[in-house]
N, C-alpha and C positions, 0 to 999 in steps of 0.2 A: 096871585102870589107874587109875581115878579114886581108889580107896582108897589104893593104894600111892603115887601121886603126892601126894595130899593129905597123907599121912603124912610124906613127905620134906620138904615145904615147912613143915609144922607143927612138925616136930622142930627146925628151925633158925630158926624165926621168933621174934623178940623180941615185946614187946607190940605188938599190931596197931593201927595208927593208925585203921583203919576202924571200930574198935569204940568209939571215944571221940568226944566232941564236939570239933570242930576249933576251937581258940582262936587260929588264925592271923588275920592281918589280913583282914577282910572274909569270913572263913570259907572261904578258898580251901584246896584240899588241901595238907597238909603234905608237899610233894613231897620235901623233904630227909629226911623220916623214913620214907617209904614205900619198901619194898624189894620185890623180886620175890617173896620168900618170903611176903609178906603177902597176895598176891592170891588164891591158891587157898583158904586158910582163910576169907578175907572173902567170897568167892563162895559157899562152902559155907553159911556162916551166912546170907547174903543170900537164898539159895534157900529155906532153912527159914523165914525171916521172911516172904517173899513167900507161901509156901504157907499160913502161919498167918494172914496178912491175908485171903487168899481164903477160908479155912475159916471165919473169923469172919463174913464176909459171907453165906456159905451158911447158917451156923448161926443167923443172926439170926431170932428168932421173930416179929419184926414183919413186916407185909406189905411187899413190895418197894416202895421209893420211889426217887426220883431221888437223894436224898442218901445213903440207906443202902446203895445198890447201885452206882449209876453214879459218883457222886463218890467213894465209898469205894474203888471199883476204880481210879479215876484216881490216888488217893493211895497205893495198895498198892505194896509193894516199894521203900520209900524207901532202904533200905540197898543194894539191887541197883542202883538208879540212881546212888547215890553211888560204888560200886565200879566200875561199868561206865563211868561218865563219865570216871574217871581212867584206867582200863586201856586203853580204846579209843583215847584220845588218845596215850598213850605207845607203844602197840604200832604205831601208824601213823607217828608222828613220830620215835620213838627206840627202834626195836626191837633185840632181840638174840636169840640162840638160845633163851635161857631164856624170854623173853617170847613167842616164837613157839610154844614148847612149851605154854605156858599157854593161848595162843590156841586151839591145836588141842584142848586139853583142855576149855576152857570153851565154845567155840562150839556144839557139840551140846547141852551142858547148858542154854545160854541158849535154844536152839530148843525143847528139851523143856519148859522152864519156861513158855514161851509157849503151847505146845500143851496143857500141863496146865491152863492158864487157859481157853483158848478152846474146848477140848473137854470142859470140866467141865459135865456136863449140868444138875445142880442150879443152878449159877451162871448158865448160859444161860437157864434158866427164869425166874430173877429178872429178868435183863436183858430178856427177851422180854416179861415182864409189864409192866415199866415202859414199854417201847417201845410196847406196845399201847395204853397210856393217854396217849400223847404229845399227842393232840388236846385232852385235858382238863387238862393240867398247867400251861398258861399259862407256859411257860418263856421266858426271854429268849433272844435269838438265839444267844449263845455256849453256853448250856446245851442248847438244842435241837440245836446242832451237835455237842456232845459226846455226847448221847444217840444221834443218828443215826450218828456215827462208831463208837461203841461197839458198837451192834447190828450194823452192817455188818461190823465187824472180826470179830465172832464168826461171822457167817454165812459170810463169805469165808474164814474159817479152818477151816471144816468142821463147825461146831456142829450143822448140820441133817442131816449125813450119818449113815447107819447105822454101827454099831460096826465092821464089817469095813472099810468105806471109811475110817473115822477111823484105824484101825490102819495101813492102807496109807499114809495121808497122813503120819502120824507118821514112818514109815520114810523116806519121800521127803524130808521136811523135814530129818531128821537127816543124810541123805546129802548134801543140797544145802549144808547149813551147813559140813560138812567139806570139800567140794569147793571152795567159794568161798574158804575160808581158804587151802587149798593153792594155788589159782590165784593169789591175790595174793602169796603167799610166793614162788612160782616166778617171777613177773614181777620182783619185787624182786631175787631172787637172780641172774636172768639179766641184769638191768640192771647190777648191781654187778660181775658177772663180766667184762663187756665192756671191753676196753681197746684203744686204738690207741696204741702207743708209737713215736714218731718219733725217729730218731737222726741224720737228715740235715736240717739247717736249711733247705736249699733246698726241701724238701717243704712248708715252711710259707708259701711265697709267697702273698701276698694276704691273709693273716690279720692282723687288727688287732693292734697291739703289746700291748694289754691282754689279748687272748685268748692270745697267745703267752706272755706273762708268767705268766698263770694256769696254762697247760699245763706250763710249766717248774717252777712251784712244786708242782703236783700230782705231776709225775714225781719231783721231789726227795723229797717226802713219802712216795712209794711205793718209794724206794730206787733211783731211776734218775736220779741227779744228772747234769746235762748233757744230758738228753734232754727230750722233751715228751710228755705223756700226755693223751689225750682220752677222754672217757667218753660214755655215752648221755644223761647229764643234759642238759636243754635248754640250759643255759648253756654247755656245751661242744659239743653236737651242732649246734645251729642256726648258730653262727658258722662252723663248718666248711662246712656246706652253703651258706651265703651267700657266703663270701669265699675259700675255699681254691681257688687256681688249679689245684692238683693234682687232676685228675679222679678218679684212682683212690682218693685219700683220701676224696673226697666219696662215691664209690660204696661204699667199705667202711663208712663211717659210716651211710649210709642203709640199707644192707643189714643192718647190725647192729640198727638200730632196727626195721626191718620184720620181723625174724625173732625178736624177743624172745618167749620162750616157745615158739619153734618151731625149736629146735636139738636135735640128737640128744644130749641130755644129761638129767640128772635133773630139769631144770626145764621139760621139754616139756609144754605145756598142751593139746595137741591132744586127747588122750584125755579130759581134764577137760571141755573144751568140748563134746565129743560127749555125755558123760554129763549135763552140766547141761542141755543142750537137750532131751535125751530125758526127763529127770526133770521138767523144767518142763512139758513137754507132758502127761505122765502126771498131774501135779498138776492142771493145768487141766481135764482130762477128768473126773477124780474130782469136781471142784467144779462140773461141768456146763457147761464152756465148750469151744468147738471148738479153741482154741489158747491159749497162755499170754498172748499180746498182748491177746486179747479179755478175759481175766480181769483183767489189769493195768489196761487202759485204761477199763474200766467205772468205775474210781475215779479218773479224771483229767478234766481239762477237755475233752480231745479225745473221750472216751467210747468210740470204736471204732477198730479198725485201719483201716477204710475212710476215716475222717476224717483220720487221720494220714497215710496213704499219699497221699490227695488233696492234703493240705497240702504234703508233700514234693515231689510231682510238679509242683505249681504253681510251686515254687521251682526245681526241676531244669531245666525247659525254658528259661526266660530265662537261667539261670546258664550253661547250656552254650553259648549263643550268645556270651556274654562270654568264656568259657573258650577257645573255639575261636580267637577273635581274639587272646587273650593268648598262646596257644601259637604262633600264627603270628608274633607279634611277637618272642617269645623265640627261635624258630628263626632268625629273620632276624638278630637281634643276635648269636646264636651264630656265624653264618656270618662275621660281621665279625671274630670272634676266631679264625677258622680251623677251627671245628668244622663239618664238612660232613655228618656223619651226624646222625640225628635226636636231639633232646635226650631224655634219660631222666629219671626221677623225681629222680635225684641231681643233675641239671643245673638243674632248674626254679628253685630258690632262688637259685642262683649267677647265672643270666642275668637273673633278676628284679632282682637288685641292680645288675647292669650297666645294665639298662634304666632303673631308677630314677635311677641316677647320671647317665646320659646325658640323660634327659628333664627331670629336676628338679634335678640337681646336689645330690643328697640321699641319705643312707642313715642307718641307725641310729647309726653311729659319729659322724655329724655332730652329733647332738643328745645322745648319751649323756653328755657332760660336764656337761650341764645337769640331769641326772636322778640326782643323788646320792640314795641311798635315804632318808637322813634328811630331806632336803628334800621328796621326793615324799610321804613319810608325813605330814609336817607339812602339805603341801598338801591331802592327802586329809582330814586332821583339820579343816583350815580349812573345807573344803566342808561337812562334817558340821555344824560349828558355825554356819555361815551359813544352812544350810538348816533345821536342826532345833534349834539352840541348844545342842547337846551339846558337851562338852569332854572331852579326854583328858589326864590328869595322870600322868606317869610315877611309878611306885612302885619304889623300890630295895630296901627292906627287906621283901621278900616271897618266899616259897618259889617256885621255878621248876622246871618239869619238865625243863628243859635250860638250861645256862648261856648259850646263845645267845639264849634267849627274853628278851623285854622286856615288862614288865607296866605296865598303866595302870589308873587309876581313872577310870571314865566317869561324868560328871555331867550332869544336865539343866540347862537354863537357870536354873532356880530354885535350883540348888545341891544338889538331891536326888541321891542315888547311884543310878545305873542298873546298875552291875555292874563286874566286873573283866575286863580285856581283855589277853590275851597275844598277842604276835606272835612268830613264829619263821620267819625268812625265807630261811635259807641251806641249800643241799643238804648232805647227809652220807649215808654209806652206810647208816645205820640208818633213814633216812626214805624213804618211798615217793615216787615221782615225782609232780609236779603241784602243785596248790594247792587248799586247801579250808578250810572253816570247821567247827569242832567246838564243840558245847556240852559243857562239863564239868558245868555245872549249868544246868538249865532254869529260865526265869522262870515263876512261877505265883503269883498273889496278891501278897503282900508279898515273896516270895523273889525276889531279883535274880540274874541269871545270871552265870556265869563262862564266857567265850567265848574261843576260840583261832582265830587266823588262821595257817595254815601255808603256806609257799611254798618254792620252790627257785630263788631269784633269784641273779644274779651276785654273788659275794661279794668282799670286799676282797682285794687281792693286792699284796704288796709295799707300795709307797707309794701305791697307788691305792685310794681308797675304793670302796664298792659303787656302781657306776654302772650304771643300769638301761637296758634297751631300752624302746622305746615299748610293746611287748607286755607287758613286765614291769610297767611303770607302770600300764597298764590292768588288769592282773591284781590289783595291789595295791588299786586302787579297787574292783574287782569283789568281792574277798573282804571288804573293809571293808563293802560294801553288805550282804552276808549278815549280818555282825556287827551292823550298825545295826538290821537287821530284828529280830535277837534282843534287843538292848538296849532298843529302844523298845516292845517287846511289853507290852501291858497286859491280859493275859488272866488268867482265874481258874483255869484248868485246865491241867495239864501237856500233855495230848494235843492241845490247841488253841493252845498258845502259840507265839510266835516263828516259827521256820521249819518248824513242824509243819503244813505246808500241802500241797496237792496238788503232786506232783512237777513238773508242767509249769507251775506258777505260782511255784515257789520261786525261780526265777532272775530274776524281775522286779526285786526290790529290789537285787539285785547288779548286773544288767546295766544298769539305768538309771543306776546310780552311775558307770559307765564314761564316760557322756556328758560329765561335767565334767572328766575327766582332761586332755583335749587342747583344751578350750575356751580361746580366747585370753585371756579375762579371768582364768581360773584359772592358766594357764601363767605369766602375768606375775607372779602372786603367789608362786609357789613355785619355778619353774625358773630357778635361778641357777647360773652356772658354778662348778664345785667349786674352781677355783684362784683365779679373779679376783673372784668374787662378783657379776659382771655379770649382769643379767637377760637372759633369752633374747631375742635381737633379733627385731623384727617380721618380718624377712626369713625367719628360720627358722620362725616360726609360720605364715607364709603357705605355706611348703613343706610343713609338717605337714598343713595343711588341704588343700593341692592333692593330696597323696598319700593322703588318707584313704580314697578309694575305689579306689586303685591295687591291682591284684592281687586284687580281690575275687572274680573268677571262680574262681581257685584256692582262696582261703580258704573260699568257700562250697561249692565242689565237694567238697573233702576232708571237710568237716563233714557235708554231705548224704550222701556216700558211706558214712560211718560210721553215720549215723542209719538209712539204708536197709538196711545190713548187719544192724544190730540188729533191725530189723523183720523181715527175712528169717528170722533165727534163731527169732524168737519167734512167727511166724505159721506155723511148721511144724505140720502136722497129722499127724504120725507120731512114734512113739518109736524108729524105726529110727535107728541111729547113722549119722552123716553123715561123709563124707570132708571134713575141715575145709577143706583147700586147694581142693578141687574145688567145694565148696559156695560158698565165698567168691568164687571166680572166676566161677561161673555167675551169682551175684547181681550182680556188677559188670558182667558182659557184658550182662545183660538191660537195664541202664540205659545202657549204652554209655559207661562210664567210660573216659576217654582213657588211653592207655598211659603218659602222662607224669605222671600223678598217682596216688598210692595213697590209700586212705582214711586219715583222721586216725588212726584206731585199727583195727588188724586183729584178727582173732578171738582170737589167742593172747595179746594184751596189752590187750584191751579191758576193763580193770578196772571201768569204769563199769557194764557190763551183765552181766559174769560174776562180779562180786563186790562191786559198789558200790551196789546198789539202783536202778540205772537201766535194768534189763532192760525192753525195749519202751518205753524212756523217753528215749533219747538225743535224740530229736527235740525234747525239751522246751527245750533251749537256744535253738533257732530259734523255737519257739513263743513262748517268753518274750521273745525279741528283738523279735518283732512287737509284743508288748505294750509293751516298753520304748521302742521307736521312737515309738509313738503317744503314750505317756505323757510322754516328754520334749518332745514337740511342744507339750504344754500349757504348759510353761515358756517355750518359744520364742514361743508365741502371746501370752503375757502380756508379752512384751517385756523380760523379765529372768530370767536363768537361776537367780536366787536369789529370785524373786518370793515374798514371805512367804505370801500367800494360797494359792498353788499348793502350796508346800512344806508348809504346815499341812494342807491337804486330803490330800496324799499320806501324810503322817504319820498323820493321824486315820483315814483310810479304808483304808489299806493296811498300813502298818508296825505300828501299834498293834494291829491286829485279829487277826494271826496267822491261824489256821484257824477263826476263830469264825463265819464265814459263807462261803457259796459264793463262790469267787473272781470269778465273773462279776458277782455282785451288788456285791462290793467295788470291782471295777474301774469299773463304771458309776457307783457313788457318787462316785468320784474324778473320772472323766473326763466323766460326763454322757452317755456313749454307749459303744457297743461299739468295739473298736479298728479302725482303718483296715486293711483287708486288704492294702493295697499299701504300708504303712508300712515293712516290712522290705525289700522290693525297692528302694524309693526310698532308704532309708538306706544300703544297700550299693552303690548305683549300678547296679543290675541292671535298672532300668526307667527 
């Protein structure tokens, strides 16, 4: 398959842009020249060049040193990084059948190339030699971190195993790479296949006019003029659950969401989940661990499954007390609207909005006119400038991976260039759900990064601009926080730069950035009415603050349930296939998850942990939120959310350091202490 496919793509490929130096502004990829036909030949050549780089390290007649082995390995595979940085961005944000076929072709090849490095015995001998001399090398902190990370990566990739175990590990890794790709493609396909098309306007009762208008436009685009079309994308799904008076419409919507990847069609992920869980367990046992979570967490701040489970349990108990009260309140308000039977998961959002309106005279639609996308983005940029001195200048004459993307040149306070930033904020069928940050090019030394923020926000419709919800505003600030982490990185090595940190630490820079989004001082600077230009009134700001901890029992419960489900899958100590639905139900029954809430992600569409690198790591969002709650307190304690000294300390000790030191050391350097264990509970109003 590889040879025939490569031949097809090569035959029709013009001159390949990956094989030349890019003369584009700031050296960004020439997206306007790169075609699908270029990827396979570029990957083929990149694999050859990577192997040649490794062969040169192994063949070096000089004794192994930090520079000729560890640094050389960090720099190996420059073409592969170049090609992969572009392809992984476009296949996630703007996929098509051809790109999906390339992904299926390349994924096992990428896995094999990594195995070829980490299971290369002569190469490992050189790495081990340098590692054995580490006490005498007098390395700086970042160099010591690179050496430690390199050695551990080899060891954790099977370098110390006998040949037969290495062969078995290769097979498992290849199977997992294919399964994770197929899993993600199935979720995207099932998401895109779902539609609720309404032809009776009465069924739209309760929905905000902007949502109805967007649904009408979507229906017209899909060939159903005069009707209304709803999808599983958050911008369509969530308003239906929040506002639709039609209970059956809400039920159909939540049912569609809860069964993504779990329908009797070609996109069913249950068998893939069973296989992934089994293979990850077998991999862990080969490497000497009792389960996959133990393997993963050894290389995280948490260190062990016991620590993670204790952390989650500490949050679960107080959260359930709040959730029980919330359920009682929603059941009571449902009764006032004539619903006498118990509320179901498709009712929770709806009656939450009824209660919010009754208690605070407030809902998302009240403030949405003040959150025009362009203004929110300007507000987020303003926060970055005031905290760290960085600026974002829009660039128009630059290649883009999609016409909807917007490009910026990012500069430091002294005018020096920090990198290029792309934003791509609106949903489309070719884009996977959610929001994320990608590196197209990593910072290292003098090389500045190219970074992308992707989201699926409410898009303009008719004469309405893109008006965001509070959740979307916070997501924009969140993803920009990841980008700032990448832009401010001042590291010498690729493996330690920017967001290349431990998974349960990586969300700190993003989540702390959310704290500024709804702060009164910041809102007054960017939240202006899209029609009148009037600033958001103090009365609305007070309502935003008053509702900040509203519904936190629900929000924390659904997140915790997903994190606990993740841990259940990866603490399995058997390779026997599991009945996915029975397994999930048993896991939720053990913790006593209320019937009225489902996990934020269920097994068949939990892309974070079955295809996104967060296996046994979804707890990391809450772990990092504990850090961010404590870290933001430092600004509050200073009496100024833009306090220059605190911002400089966060920049120097956290953002610029990447993975150059242990996260606990970095955090203590910033805060002067370990994080307050109660900070998260207090922030969410659970204590």
